[in-house]
C-alpha positions in Angstrom: 29.6 25.0 11.5 27.2 26.5 14.0 23.5 25.9 14.4 21.4 27.4 11.7 18.0 27.0 13.1 18.3 30.0 15.3 20.8 32.2 13.6 20.2 35.9 14.0 17.7 37.2 11.3 16.5 33.6 10.6 14.6 32.8 13.9 11.1 31.3 13.4 9.5 34.2 15.1 10.9 36.7 12.6 8.5 38.9 10.6 7.8 37.4 7.3 8.7 33.9 8.2 6.5 31.3 6.6 3.5 30.2 8.5 4.7 26.7 8.8 7.9 28.0 10.5 6.1 30.4 12.8 3.7 27.7 13.9 6.5 25.2 14.6 5.8 23.7 18.1 7.8 25.1 20.9 7.2 22.2 23.4 6.3 18.6 23.2 2.8 19.5 24.4 2.2 21.5 21.2 3.4 18.6 19.0 0.7 16.7 17.1 1.0 13.1 16.1 3.9 10.7 16.8 2.7 10.0 20.3 4.0 6.4 19.9 7.5 7.9 19.9 7.1 10.2 22.9 6.2 7.8 25.7 7.8 8.5 29.1 11.4 7.3 29.1 11.5 6.8 25.3 14.8 7.7 23.6 13.3 10.6 21.7 11.7 12.1 24.8 14.9 11.8 26.7 16.8 13.5 23.8 14.3 16.3 23.7 14.1 16.8 27.4 17.9 16.6 27.8 17.5 14.0 30.6 20.6 12.1 31.4 21.1 10.1 34.6 24.8 9.3 34.3 24.2 5.6 33.7 22.3 5.7 30.4 23.1 8.5 28.0 20.9 9.7 25.1 21.0 7.6 22.0 21.6 8.7 18.4 18.4 8.4 16.3 17.4 8.3 12.7 14.0 9.8 12.1 12.4 8.2 9.1 9.0 9.4 7.8 7.1 11.2 5.0 7.6 14.9 4.5 5.8 17.2 7.0 5.5 14.7 9.8 7.6 16.5 12.3 11.2 15.5 11.7 12.6 19.0 11.6 10.3 20.0 14.4 11.7 17.4 16.7 15.2 18.5 15.9 14.1 22.2 16.7 12.9 20.9 20.1 16.2 19.2 20.7 18.0 22.4 19.9 16.2 24.3 22.7 17.2 21.7 25.4 19.7 22.9 27.8 23.3 21.9 28.3 24.2 20.9 24.8 25.4 22.5 21.7 23.2 22.1 18.7 24.6 21.9 15.2 22.7 21.5 12.0 24.0 20.1 8.7 22.1 19.7 5.5 23.1 16.7 3.4 22.2 18.8 0.3 25.0 21.4 0.8 27.5 19.9 3.3 30.6 18.1 2.3 33.1 15.7 4.0 35.1 18.7 5.2 32.0 20.2 6.9 31.3 16.9 8.7 34.9 16.5 9.9 34.9 20.2 11.2 31.8 19.6 13.2 33.2 16.4 14.6 36.5 18.1 15.7 34.6 21.0 17.4 32.3 18.6 19.1 35.3 16.6 20.4 37.0 19.7 21.7 33.8 21.0 23.4 33.4 17.6 25.1 37.0 17.5 26.2 37.5 21.1 27.4 34.0 22.2 28.4 32.3 18.8 29.1 29.6 20.0 26.8 27.9 17.5 24.5 26.8 18.2 21.0 23.6 17.3 19.2 24.2 17.1 15.4 21.1 17.3 13.2 21.6 16.0 9.7 18.6 16.8 7.4 18.1 14.5 4.3 20.8 12.2 5.6 20.1 9.7 2.7 21.7 12.3 0.4 25.1 11.8 2.3 27.6 9.7 0.3 29.1 6.6 1.9 32.3 8.7 2.6 30.3 11.4 4.4 28.5 8.9 6.5 31.8 7.1 7.3 33.1 10.4 8.6 30.3 10.4 11.2 31.1 7.0 12.6 33.8 7.7 15.1 31.9 10.7 16.5 28.7 8.6 16.9 30.5 5.5 18.3 32.5 7.4 20.9 29.6 9.7 21.9 31.3 12.9 20.8 28.0 13.9 19.1 24.5 12.6 19.5 23.2 12.3 16.0 19.6 13.2 15.0 19.3 12.3 11.3 16.1 12.8 9.2 15.2 11.0 6.1 12.3 10.4 3.8 14.0 7.3 2.4 14.1 3.8 3.9 17.4 4.0 6.0 17.9 0.2 5.4 18.8 1.2 1.8 20.1 4.7 2.2 22.2 4.7 5.3 25.3 2.5 5.8 25.0 -0.5 8.1 27.7 0.7 10.6 25.8 3.9 11.2 22.5 2.1 11.4 23.9 -0.3 14.1 24.9 2.7 16.2 21.6 4.5 16.0 17.9 3.8 16.7 15.6 4.1 13.7 12.3 5.8 14.7 9.5 5.7 12.2 7.2 8.7 12.0 3.7 8.0 10.8 1.7 10.3 8.4 -0.4 12.8 10.3 -4.1 11.9 10.5 -6.8 14.3 9.2 -7.6 15.1 12.8 -4.0 16.0 13.5 -3.8 18.4 10.5 -7.3 19.9 11.3 -6.0 20.8 14.8 -2.9 22.4 13.2 -5.0 24.4 10.8 -7.4 25.7 13.4 -4.5 26.5 15.8 -2.8 28.5 13.0 -5.9 30.6 12.2 -6.2 31.7 15.9 -2.7 31.7 17.3 -1.0 35.1 17.5 2.0 33.6 15.9 -0.1 32.6 13.0 -3.0 34.4 11.4 -4.2 35.8 14.7 -7.8 35.5 13.9 -7.7 37.8 10.9 -9.6 35.3 8.8 -12.2 32.5 9.2 -11.8 29.1 7.6 -14.9 27.6 6.1 -15.7 23.9 6.6 -15.4 23.2 2.9 -12.1 25.0 2.6 -10.8 23.1 5.6 -11.8 19.7 4.1 -10.0 20.6 0.9 -6.9 21.7 2.7 -6.9 18.3 4.4 -7.1 16.6 1.0 -4.4 18.7 -0.5 -2.1 18.1 2.6 -2.2 14.3 2.4 -0.9 14.1 6.0 1.8 16.7 5.4 1.6 19.5 8.1 4.0 21.8 6.2 1.9 21.6 3.0 -1.3 22.2 4.9 0.0 25.4 6.6 1.6 26.7 3.4 -1.6 26.2 1.4 -3.6 27.8 4.3 -1.2 30.9 4.2 -1.6 31.2 0.4 -5.4 30.9 0.6 -5.6 33.5 3.5 -3.5 35.9 1.5 -5.8 35.4 -1.5 -8.9 36.1 0.6 -7.5 39.1 2.2 -6.4 40.6 -1.1 -9.9 40.1 -2.4 -11.2 42.0 0.7 -12.7 39.0 2.4 -12.1 37.8 5.9 -13.3 34.3 5.0 -11.1 31.6 3.5 -13.7 29.7 1.4 -13.4 26.8 -1.0 -12.9 29.1 -4.0 -10.0 30.9 -2.2 -8.2 27.7 -1.5 -8.7 26.4 -5.1 -7.3 29.6 -6.5 -4.4 29.7 -4.1 -3.2 26.0 -4.6 -4.4 25.7 -8.2 -6.1 22.5 -7.5 -9.8 22.1 -7.9 -11.8 20.3 -5.2 -13.4 17.2 -6.6 -17.1 17.1 -5.8 -16.9 13.8 -3.9 -18.5 12.7 -0.6 -16.8 9.6 0.7 -19.9 8.7 2.7 -22.6 9.8 0.3 -23.9 9.6 -3.3 -20.6 10.6 -5.0 -18.8 7.7 -3.3 -21.2 5.2 -4.8 -21.8 6.9 -8.1 -18.1 7.3 -9.0 -17.1 3.8 -8.0 -20.1 2.5 -10.0 -18.9 4.5 -13.0 -15.4 3.2 -12.5 -16.5 -0.4 -12.4 -18.8 0.0 -15.5 -16.1 1.7 -17.4 -13.7 -1.1 -16.8 -16.4 -3.6 -17.7 -17.1 -1.7 -20.9 -13.5 -1.6 -21.8 -13.2 2.2 -21.8 -9.7 2.5 -20.4 -9.6 6.3 -20.5 -12.9 6.7 -18.6 -11.8 4.2 -16.1 -8.6 6.1 -15.5 -10.6 9.4 -15.1 -12.7 7.9 -12.4 -9.7 6.4 -10.7 -8.0 9.8 -10.7 -11.2 11.4 -9.4 -11.3 9.0 -6.4 -7.6 9.4 -5.6 -7.8 13.1 -5.8 -10.7 13.1 -3.4 -8.9 11.0 -0.8 -10.7 7.7 -1.4 -9.2 4.8 0.5 -6.9 3.1 -2.1 -7.5 -0.3 -0.5 -11.2 0.1 -1.3 -10.3 0.7 -5.0 -8.0 -2.3 -4.9 -10.6 -4.6 -3.5 -13.0 -3.5 -6.3 -10.4 -4.3 -8.9 -10.0 -7.8 -7.5 -13.7 -8.4 -7.7 -13.8 -7.0 -11.2 -11.0 -9.4 -12.3 -13.1 -12.4 -11.5 -16.6 -11.0 -12.0 -16.1 -9.4 -15.5 -12.9 -10.8 -16.9 -12.6 -14.3 -15.4 -11.1 -17.0 -17.6 -11.0 -14.7 -20.6 -7.7 -13.4 -19.1 -6.8 -15.4 -15.9 -3.8 -13.1 -15.3 -6.1 -10.2 -14.5 -6.8 -11.6 -11.1 -3.0 -12.0 -10.4 -2.5 -8.3 -11.5 -5.3 -7.1 -9.2 -4.1 -9.0 -6.2 -0.5 -7.8 -6.8 -1.8 -4.2 -7.0 -3.7 -4.6 -3.7 -0.6 -6.0 -2.0 1.6 -3.2 -3.4 -0.8 -0.5 -2.1 -0.6 -2.1 1.3 3.2 -2.0 1.2 3.9 1.4 -0.3 0.8 3.4 0.1 0.2 6.7 -1.7 1.2 8.5 -3.8 3.2 5.7 -5.4 0.4 3.3 -5.0 -1.6 5.1 -7.5 0.7 3.7 -10.2 -0.1 0.1 -9.3 -3.8 0.9 -9.2 -3.6 2.5 -12.6 -1.7 -0.5 -14.0 -4.3 -2.9 -12.8 -7.1 -0.6 -14.1 -5.6 -0.5 -17.6 -5.1 -4.3 -17.6 -8.6 -5.0 -16.6 -10.2 -2.4 -18.8 -8.3 -3.8 -21.9 -8.7 -7.4 -21.1 -11.3 -9.5 -23.0 -14.4 -9.9 -20.9 -16.4 -12.9 -19.7 -18.9 -13.3 -16.9 -19.1 -17.1 -17.4 -17.5 -17.7 -14.0 -20.0 -15.3 -12.3 -22.9 -17.1 -14.0 -21.5 -20.5 -13.2 -21.2 -20.0 -9.5 -24.6 -18.3 -9.4 -26.3 -21.2 -11.1 -24.6 -23.7 -8.8 -25.7 -21.7 -5.7 -29.2 -21.5 -7.1 -29.4 -25.3 -7.4 -28.1 -25.7 -3.9 -30.6 -23.3 -2.5 -33.4 -25.3 -4.3 -32.3 -28.5 -2.6 -30.2 -30.2 -5.2 -27.7 -31.3 -2.6 -28.0 -35.1 -2.5 -25.5 -37.3 -0.7 -22.0 -37.6 -2.0 -21.6 -40.7 -4.2 -20.1 -43.6 -2.1 -17.1 -44.0 -4.2 -16.0 -40.4 -3.7 -16.3 -40.5 0.1 -13.3 -40.4 2.4 -11.9 -43.9 2.8 -8.9 -43.1 5.0 -10.1 -44.5 8.3 -10.8 -48.0 9.6 -14.0 -49.8 8.3 -14.6 -47.1 5.7 -14.5 -49.8 3.0 -16.9 -51.9 4.9 -19.3 -49.0 4.5 -18.6 -48.9 0.8 -16.7 -45.7 1.0 -14.1 -45.3 -1.8 -15.1 -48.6 -3.3 -15.1 -48.5 -7.1 -13.3 -45.1 -7.2 -11.2 -44.8 -10.4 -7.9 -42.8 -9.9 -7.7 -40.5 -12.9 -3.9 -40.7 -13.0 -4.2 -44.4 -13.6 -6.1 -44.1 -16.9 -5.0 -43.0 -20.3 -5.6 -39.3 -20.7 -5.9 -38.7 -17.0 -9.7 -38.4 -17.1 -11.8 -41.1 -15.4 -15.4 -41.3 -16.6 -17.4 -41.9 -13.4 -20.1 -40.1 -11.5 -18.8 -37.0 -9.5 -22.0 -35.0 -8.8 -24.7 -36.2 -6.5 -27.7 -37.9 -8.2 -29.8 -34.7 -7.9 -27.2 -32.6 -9.7 -26.0 -35.2 -12.2 -25.9 -33.9 -15.7 -26.3 -30.2 -14.6 -23.9 -27.9 -16.4 -23.1 -24.6 -14.8 -19.9 -23.3 -16.6 -20.6 -22.2 -20.2 -17.4 -20.6 -21.4 -17.4 -17.8 -23.9 -15.2 -17.7 -27.0 -13.5 -14.5 -25.9 -9.7 -14.2 -25.2 -8.1 -17.1 -23.4 -11.5 -18.6 -22.5 -11.8 -19.8 -26.1 -9.1 -22.4 -25.3 -10.8 -23.3 -22.1 -14.0 -23.7 -23.9 -12.4 -26.3 -26.2 -11.0 -28.1 -23.2 -14.4 -28.0 -21.4 -16.1 -29.6 -24.5 -13.6 -32.4 -24.7 -13.9 -33.1 -21.0 -17.7 -33.3 -21.3 -17.1 -36.1 -23.9 -14.4 -37.9 -21.8 -16.6 -37.9 -18.8 -19.5 -39.3 -20.7 -21.7 -36.3 -20.2 -22.3 -35.8 -23.9 -21.7 -37.9 -27.1 -18.6 -37.1 -29.2 -19.2 -34.9 -32.2 -19.5 -36.6 -35.6 -16.0 -36.9 -37.0 -15.1 -36.1 -40.6 -13.1 -38.8 -42.5 -9.9 -37.0 -42.2 -10.3 -36.6 -38.5 -11.0 -40.3 -38.0 -7.8 -41.1 -39.9 -5.8 -38.7 -37.7 -7.3 -40.2 -34.5 -6.3 -43.7 -35.7 -2.7 -42.8 -35.6 -0.8 -43.7 -32.4 0.7 -40.4 -31.2 2.0 -37.7 -33.4 5.2 -39.6 -34.2 3.7 -43.2 -34.3 5.3 -44.1 -30.9 3.4 -46.5 -28.7 2.1 -45.3 -25.3 4.3 -46.1 -22.3 2.9 -48.9 -20.1 1.5 -47.6 -16.8 2.3 -48.8 -13.3 -0.4 -50.9 -11.8 -2.8 -49.1 -9.5 -2.1 -49.1 -5.7 -4.2 -51.2 -3.4 -7.5 -49.5 -2.4 -7.3 -47.4 0.7 -3.6 -46.7 0.4 -2.7 -43.1 1.5 -1.6 -41.9 -2.0 -4.1 -39.2 -2.5 -6.7 -41.5 -4.1 -9.0 -41.7 -1.2 
């Protein structure tokens, strides 16, 4: 199978070729982004430049990255390097027979003409194990130099023997500045729109949001918008032209202005108010506008403690998990984890008891209620600590029935202060009962008046009448058992 990138009638420069094809870089100097892969002497630069010093040949590479980040462009640049045949296969259409045919021809060209072959396989993750196995001898023996492109993690989609014979190079999403340079170049370049239209700042910003780091999508959207503007008799591609062309409205959202603060405020208040649909609306609005998903994730974590708290302790776990997931997978998939956390928090029972508790405690500390730590609670794990009275009289809770030792824990100035007042909402109702029982066990309040039937139940020894197991005697004071 011969190269298809430059077949007659399908060259990038042909009339009517898509803008993204016409604007494909012709040299490394025209390439935007991926500079981390093109340092002098890097495998990819040596492959593109065709350099080979006789001692270290070029290496097969697997290009892994999101769509529109330059994988096919790099393959095109390789195809123009001198001295080597270039063959392209698409994993979508090629079969094992096609792979073996390419390998045989590459082997013949190397043996009879001393000409190497560069084989570009697009969407290599779609190749079956058998198809990938067919490439192994050619890659291992150097009959072909493989350049494979994939949007899937090659650790899971490419067989281990092929991975071990290639370098995996990770392409990063293009930045907004990278895509902006491409758009402006396409407007002015004779290969592109050749200055026939102007691109407004608002339209450019919307194209950046629509692109999401995908150069091909940005140029395709620009071409459609330019066509719409010219058909309407206008030489300016404005926001309305882009919205009509890509069928996607531009959210009125300024990441550095009022909209940023107003929308996130509405999102938080909708979650707090348990309106899950409104919360999802504002989440979608932020994501469509290009808001940093990590910022949204951080707000969800705060919400989980500030407005849900102990009414549903799992809300914090969900929010933290969503934040970690966003870091790992990014967008667009990360929107699912953010939506899941939003739904969980919006539907959860609400309590701000934790927020009020820490606020009240901080207020007391600021007012000076910070007396010395009671002597029996001080660290006693050092020489002469007990001579100073540190740790003396401390009761180890695990040594007493019920595991609660009634002794003073707060400093004198804060003794008797109660900060946490649990609600009766959701899971916090259970914690409220526990907190009330502990206040009695710690001696902070008198036990409630018991009804006769409750006194009879309390008089029983255990639920089955069994006596309590004897406890081991307490360790000597000062022993390093966690008691000091």
